[in-house]
LUMLUMMI-828656 format. One record per residue (C-alpha): residue in one letter; x, y, z; residue number from 1. Coordinates in Angstrom, 2 decimals. Layout:
BEGIN
NODE,resn,c1,c2,c3,resi
NODE,A,X,Y,Z,NUM .
...
This chain:
BEGIN
NODE,resn,c1,c2,c3,resi
NODE,X,93.87,137.65,84.26,1 .
NODE,X,90.49,136.67,82.87,2 .
NODE,X,88.89,139.06,80.42,3 .
NODE,X,85.12,139.12,80.16,4 .
NODE,X,82.92,140.74,77.54,5 .
NODE,X,79.17,140.99,78.00,6 .
NODE,X,76.66,141.45,75.19,7 .
NODE,X,72.97,141.15,74.50,8 .
NODE,X,71.60,144.09,76.44,9 .
NODE,X,69.04,146.49,75.03,10 .
NODE,X,65.66,148.10,75.39,11 .
NODE,X,62.74,145.72,75.86,12 .
NODE,X,59.17,145.87,77.10,13 .
NODE,X,57.88,144.40,80.33,14 .
NODE,X,57.10,140.72,79.83,15 .
NODE,X,59.67,140.24,77.07,16 .
NODE,X,62.66,137.91,77.09,17 .
NODE,X,66.33,138.72,76.61,18 .
NODE,X,69.50,136.67,76.63,19 .
NODE,X,72.78,138.10,77.84,20 .
NODE,X,76.10,136.53,76.91,21 .
NODE,X,79.48,136.70,78.62,22 .
NODE,X,82.51,135.65,76.62,23 .
NODE,X,85.54,134.69,78.73,24 .
NODE,X,89.12,134.85,77.49,25 .
NODE,X,89.83,131.36,78.79,26 .
NODE,X,88.12,128.19,79.86,27 .
NODE,X,86.25,128.59,83.12,28 .
NODE,X,85.67,125.01,84.23,29 .
NODE,X,87.60,125.66,87.46,30 .
NODE,X,85.83,128.93,88.24,31 .
NODE,X,82.48,130.25,89.31,32 .
NODE,X,80.74,132.60,86.90,33 .
NODE,X,78.44,135.22,88.37,34 .
NODE,X,75.98,137.78,87.06,35 .
NODE,X,75.41,141.00,88.95,36 .
NODE,X,73.47,144.14,88.16,37 .
NODE,X,73.58,147.76,89.19,38 .
NODE,X,70.85,150.32,88.74,39 .
NODE,X,71.51,154.07,88.94,40 .
NODE,X,71.90,155.17,92.55,41 .
NODE,X,71.87,151.62,93.86,42 .
NODE,X,74.50,149.17,94.97,43 .
NODE,X,75.61,146.32,92.78,44 .
NODE,X,73.49,143.27,93.54,45 .
NODE,X,73.82,139.57,92.92,46 .
NODE,X,71.63,138.04,90.21,47 .
NODE,X,72.83,134.52,89.52,48 .
NODE,X,75.88,132.29,89.56,49 .
NODE,X,76.94,128.97,88.10,50 .
NODE,X,79.92,126.75,88.68,51 .
NODE,X,82.18,126.32,85.68,52 .
NODE,X,81.04,122.73,85.22,53 .
NODE,X,77.41,123.90,85.43,54 .
NODE,X,76.67,121.51,88.28,55 .
NODE,X,75.48,124.16,90.70,56 .
NODE,X,73.42,127.28,90.10,57 .
NODE,X,72.15,129.90,92.51,58 .
NODE,X,69.73,132.77,91.99,59 .
NODE,X,68.62,135.87,93.79,60 .
NODE,X,65.06,135.60,95.07,61 .
NODE,X,64.05,138.52,92.88,62 .
NODE,X,64.81,136.63,89.67,63 .
NODE,X,64.21,133.01,90.69,64 .
NODE,X,61.94,131.29,88.23,65 .
NODE,X,62.37,134.05,85.61,66 .
NODE,X,66.13,134.12,84.94,67 .
NODE,X,68.26,131.12,84.07,68 .
NODE,X,72.04,130.88,83.87,69 .
NODE,X,73.80,128.40,81.61,70 .
NODE,X,77.19,127.76,80.09,71 .
NODE,X,78.72,126.66,76.82,72 .
NODE,X,82.20,125.49,77.69,73 .
NODE,X,83.18,124.98,74.05,74 .
NODE,X,82.55,128.68,73.43,75 .
NODE,X,83.87,129.93,76.80,76 .
NODE,X,80.50,131.63,77.17,77 .
NODE,X,78.03,132.04,80.01,78 .
NODE,X,74.45,133.06,79.36,79 .
NODE,X,71.75,134.73,81.40,80 .
NODE,X,68.32,134.04,79.98,81 .
NODE,X,65.93,136.69,81.24,82 .
NODE,X,62.22,135.92,80.91,83 .
NODE,X,59.17,137.93,81.95,84 .
NODE,X,61.33,140.97,82.55,85 .
NODE,X,60.05,143.79,84.73,86 .
NODE,X,60.87,147.51,84.85,87 .
NODE,X,62.74,146.84,88.10,88 .
NODE,X,65.13,144.62,86.17,89 .
NODE,X,66.50,147.74,84.49,90 .
NODE,X,70.22,147.93,85.26,91 .
NODE,X,73.69,147.50,83.92,92 .
NODE,X,74.43,143.78,84.01,93 .
NODE,X,77.92,142.53,84.77,94 .
NODE,X,79.57,139.17,84.36,95 .
NODE,X,82.22,138.22,86.93,96 .
NODE,X,84.59,135.40,87.81,97 .
NODE,X,85.35,133.94,91.20,98 .
NODE,X,88.32,131.59,91.45,99 .
NODE,X,87.50,130.79,95.06,100 .
NODE,X,83.86,129.93,95.65,101 .
NODE,X,80.27,130.54,94.65,102 .
NODE,X,79.08,133.59,96.52,103 .
NODE,X,76.42,136.28,96.35,104 .
NODE,X,78.98,138.85,97.51,105 .
NODE,X,80.55,141.00,94.80,106 .
NODE,X,83.98,141.42,96.49,107 .
NODE,X,84.54,137.66,96.20,108 .
NODE,X,84.67,137.97,92.41,109 .
NODE,X,88.08,138.96,91.10,110 .
NODE,X,87.41,139.67,87.44,111 .
NODE,X,84.65,141.75,85.91,112 .
NODE,X,83.38,142.71,82.50,113 .
NODE,X,82.39,146.21,81.47,114 .
NODE,X,78.68,145.48,81.64,115 .
NODE,X,75.74,145.58,79.26,116 .
NODE,X,72.72,147.82,79.79,117 .
NODE,X,69.24,146.36,80.05,118 .
NODE,X,66.31,148.76,80.04,119 .
NODE,X,62.77,147.48,80.55,120 .
NODE,X,59.91,149.80,79.68,121 .
NODE,X,56.48,149.41,81.26,122 .
């Protein structure tokens, strides 16, 4: 069982930057770490993912060029750097672990954190 704790959410203005962190309870070099988000009344959607060794990253089209995912293996932490945020980025952001493969599909990820809320005002 991998435990994940997200942090770094908050209220920001459009155009600002924000960095989310996800602390894992164990080393994740063999896993894929994903970020998803869910806005009220909407389905959970893929944001970004990175392999545990940070060799491969993948982004949703809606955040490509604005969001960047990175890892710090020594701290068992994955980051989501959010730049030029928009009101439509408002959502609860979740960190997740896949022990199988890198995917944009939420059901592939077996472990999830509780989420951190990001609210972007216009």
